[in-house]
C-alpha positions as CSV (number, residue, x, y, z in Angstrom):
1,M,-274.8,92.2,14.3
2,I,-272.0,92.9,11.7
3,T,-271.7,96.6,10.9
4,M,-270.7,97.9,7.4
5,S,-267.3,99.0,8.8
6,T,-266.7,95.6,10.3
7,L,-267.7,93.9,7.1
8,H,-265.4,96.2,5.1
9,R,-262.5,95.4,7.3
10,R,-263.0,91.7,6.9
11,L,-263.4,91.9,3.1
12,S,-260.3,94.2,2.9
13,S,-258.2,91.7,4.9
14,T,-259.2,88.7,2.7
15,L,-258.4,90.0,-0.8
16,F,-262.1,90.3,-1.6
17,Y,-261.9,93.6,-3.5
18,P,-259.0,92.6,-5.8
19,S,-260.6,89.2,-6.3
20,A,-263.9,90.8,-7.2
21,A,-262.2,93.3,-9.5
22,A,-260.3,90.5,-11.3
23,S,-263.6,88.6,-11.7
24,I,-265.4,91.6,-13.1
25,L,-262.5,92.2,-15.6
26,A,-262.7,88.6,-16.7
27,M,-266.4,88.6,-17.1
28,G,-266.2,92.0,-19.0
29,L,-263.6,90.6,-21.4
30,L,-265.9,87.5,-22.0
31,I,-268.9,89.7,-22.7
32,G,-266.7,92.0,-24.9
33,R,-265.6,89.0,-26.9
34,A,-269.3,88.0,-27.4
35,V,-269.9,91.5,-28.7
36,I,-266.9,91.4,-31.1
37,V,-267.6,88.0,-32.6
38,G,-271.4,88.1,-32.2
39,E,-271.5,84.8,-30.2
40,L,-271.0,83.9,-26.6
41,M,-268.2,81.3,-26.5
42,G,-266.3,80.0,-23.6
43,S,-269.4,79.9,-21.3
44,F,-267.6,77.2,-19.3
45,L,-265.4,80.0,-17.9
46,I,-268.4,81.4,-16.1
47,W,-269.1,78.1,-14.4
48,N,-265.4,77.7,-13.5
49,L,-265.2,81.2,-12.1
50,F,-268.3,80.5,-10.0
51,L,-266.6,77.3,-8.6
52,A,-263.4,79.3,-8.0
53,W,-265.5,81.6,-5.6
54,M,-266.7,78.6,-3.6
55,P,-263.5,78.0,-1.5
56,Y,-263.5,81.8,-0.7
57,Y,-267.1,81.6,0.5
58,M,-266.4,78.5,2.5
59,A,-263.3,80.1,4.1
60,F,-265.4,83.2,4.9
61,W,-268.0,81.0,6.4
62,A,-265.4,79.1,8.5
63,E,-264.1,82.4,9.9
64,S,-267.6,83.5,10.8
65,V,-268.2,80.3,12.7
66,V,-265.0,80.6,14.6
67,P,-264.1,84.3,14.9
68,S,-260.6,85.5,15.7
69,G,-259.5,84.6,19.3
70,A,-262.4,82.2,19.8
71,R,-261.8,78.5,20.7
72,F,-262.1,75.8,18.1
73,R,-265.7,74.6,17.4
74,W,-266.6,71.3,15.8
75,R,-269.1,73.0,13.5
76,V,-266.2,74.6,11.6
77,L,-265.5,71.1,10.2
78,I,-268.4,71.5,7.7
79,P,-267.2,74.7,5.9
80,G,-263.6,73.5,6.4
81,I,-264.1,70.2,4.6
82,L,-266.1,71.8,1.9
83,W,-263.4,74.4,1.5
84,L,-260.7,71.7,1.0
85,L,-262.9,69.9,-1.5
86,F,-263.5,73.1,-3.6
87,L,-260.0,74.6,-3.2
88,P,-258.7,73.0,-6.4
89,N,-261.4,74.8,-8.4
90,A,-259.7,78.1,-7.9
91,P,-256.3,77.5,-9.5
92,Y,-257.9,74.9,-11.9
93,I,-258.9,77.8,-14.1
94,M,-255.2,78.1,-15.2
95,T,-255.7,74.8,-17.0
96,D,-258.4,76.3,-19.2
97,F,-255.6,77.4,-21.5
98,V,-256.0,74.0,-23.2
99,H,-259.1,75.5,-24.8
100,L,-257.1,78.2,-26.6
101,E,-257.5,77.4,-30.3
102,S,-255.8,80.5,-31.7
103,G,-253.1,83.0,-30.8
104,W,-255.6,85.9,-30.8
105,W,-254.3,88.3,-28.2
106,Y,-257.8,89.0,-26.9
107,D,-258.4,85.3,-26.1
108,I,-255.1,85.0,-24.4
109,G,-255.8,88.1,-22.3
110,M,-259.3,86.9,-21.4
111,L,-258.0,83.5,-20.2
112,L,-255.2,85.2,-18.3
113,A,-257.9,87.4,-16.5
114,F,-259.9,84.3,-15.5
115,A,-256.7,82.5,-14.4
116,W,-255.6,85.5,-12.3
117,A,-259.0,85.7,-10.6
118,G,-258.9,82.0,-9.8
119,C,-255.4,82.3,-8.3
120,L,-256.4,85.3,-6.2
121,L,-259.4,83.5,-4.8
122,G,-257.4,80.3,-4.1
123,V,-254.7,82.3,-2.3
124,A,-257.2,84.4,-0.4
125,S,-259.2,81.4,0.9
126,L,-256.0,79.6,1.9
127,Y,-254.8,82.6,3.7
128,M,-258.0,82.8,5.8
129,L,-257.7,79.1,6.8
130,Q,-254.0,79.5,7.6
131,R,-254.8,82.5,9.8
132,M,-257.3,80.4,11.8
133,V,-254.8,77.5,12.2
134,R,-251.9,79.9,13.1
135,E,-254.0,81.5,15.9
136,R,-254.7,78.1,17.5
137,V,-251.6,75.9,16.9
138,G,-248.8,78.3,15.9
139,E,-246.8,79.5,12.9
140,A,-245.0,76.3,12.1
141,M,-248.1,74.2,12.1
142,S,-249.9,76.7,10.0
143,W,-247.3,76.4,7.3
144,A,-247.4,72.7,7.4
145,F,-251.2,73.0,6.9
146,V,-250.6,75.3,3.9
147,L,-248.1,72.9,2.3
148,A,-250.4,69.9,2.8
149,C,-253.4,71.8,1.3
150,C,-251.3,72.9,-1.7
151,G,-250.3,69.3,-2.3
152,L,-253.9,68.1,-2.1
153,S,-255.1,70.9,-4.3
154,G,-252.5,70.0,-6.9
155,L,-253.7,66.4,-6.9
156,G,-257.3,67.7,-7.2
157,I,-256.4,69.7,-10.3
158,Y,-254.8,66.7,-11.9
159,F,-257.8,64.5,-11.1
160,G,-260.1,67.2,-12.4
161,R,-258.3,67.9,-15.7
162,F,-257.2,64.4,-16.7
163,L,-259.7,62.1,-14.9
164,R,-262.6,64.6,-15.2
165,W,-263.7,64.3,-11.6
166,N,-265.5,67.2,-9.8
167,S,-265.2,68.2,-6.1
168,W,-268.7,67.0,-5.3
169,D,-268.0,63.5,-6.7
170,V,-266.2,62.8,-3.4
171,L,-269.6,63.0,-1.8
172,F,-271.9,61.6,-4.6
173,S,-269.6,59.1,-6.4
174,P,-267.1,57.9,-3.8
175,R,-266.9,54.3,-5.1
176,D,-266.2,55.3,-8.7
177,L,-263.7,57.9,-7.6
178,A,-261.9,55.3,-5.4
179,H,-261.8,52.9,-8.3
180,D,-260.1,55.5,-10.5
181,L,-257.7,56.4,-7.7
182,R,-256.7,52.8,-7.3
183,H,-256.1,52.5,-11.0
184,V,-253.9,55.6,-11.3
185,L,-252.0,55.0,-8.1
186,G,-251.5,51.3,-9.0
187,D,-249.9,52.1,-12.4
188,T,-246.5,53.8,-12.2
189,A,-246.9,54.9,-15.8
190,H,-249.2,57.7,-14.5
191,Y,-246.7,58.9,-11.9
192,P,-244.6,61.3,-14.0
193,Q,-247.6,63.2,-15.3
194,M,-249.4,63.1,-12.0
195,I,-246.4,64.3,-10.0
196,G,-245.5,66.9,-12.6
197,V,-248.9,68.5,-12.9
198,S,-249.8,68.2,-9.2
199,G,-246.4,69.6,-8.2
200,L,-246.6,72.5,-10.6
201,F,-250.0,73.8,-9.4
202,A,-249.1,73.1,-5.8
203,C,-246.1,75.3,-6.2
204,F,-248.1,78.1,-7.9
205,L,-250.5,78.1,-5.0
206,A,-247.7,77.9,-2.4
207,L,-245.9,80.8,-4.1
208,G,-249.1,82.9,-4.0
209,I,-249.6,82.4,-0.2
210,I,-245.8,83.0,0.4
211,T,-246.0,86.2,-1.5
212,L,-249.1,87.4,0.3
213,A,-247.6,86.6,3.7
214,A,-244.4,88.6,2.7
215,V,-246.5,91.6,1.7
216,R,-248.6,91.4,4.9
217,R,-245.4,91.5,7.0
218,V,-244.1,94.6,5.1
């Protein structure tokens, strides 16, 4: 049975509290905007923030299945695979700046709050999975794991923003997704944008986990 003190320690070690605070701030700004203009706009941000929490939940689930010091268990593959599928949804919120229609400072600040919450959640979930990998196969392999996941997440953001695919389409529309992948990968005209966008967001995510690791060491 998990005690409150144990749960508090787990949440504290996985950036839950700053992630929750950032999410509350973002939602507060969205509600405040609705009060100011008299209409709820940008409701898609609520859905995107919910999706950004999914990789955090999956990572927390994976850690619960295989606690620290325990041997690898095959049942960790379910939350692990779901985590990887949903990971791009966290930093994806940064792309919501395309919906910015004016330079109103409030809208800019609101989108920044949502983007910050998404980045925190992505970094926190990646940190949890890296910690599990490091305990079992070592430091070097854990960083190889991080870089691979950052690259895949960057590609996921590109496919989500420009091809409009969702994480769950891997499970429910694999044939159509494979068709689009073949089309994009088979046409070199797509490469500059794909590499640029994917690389940019992969670097953002990698920089976040590097920063967190540096702070943890201090």
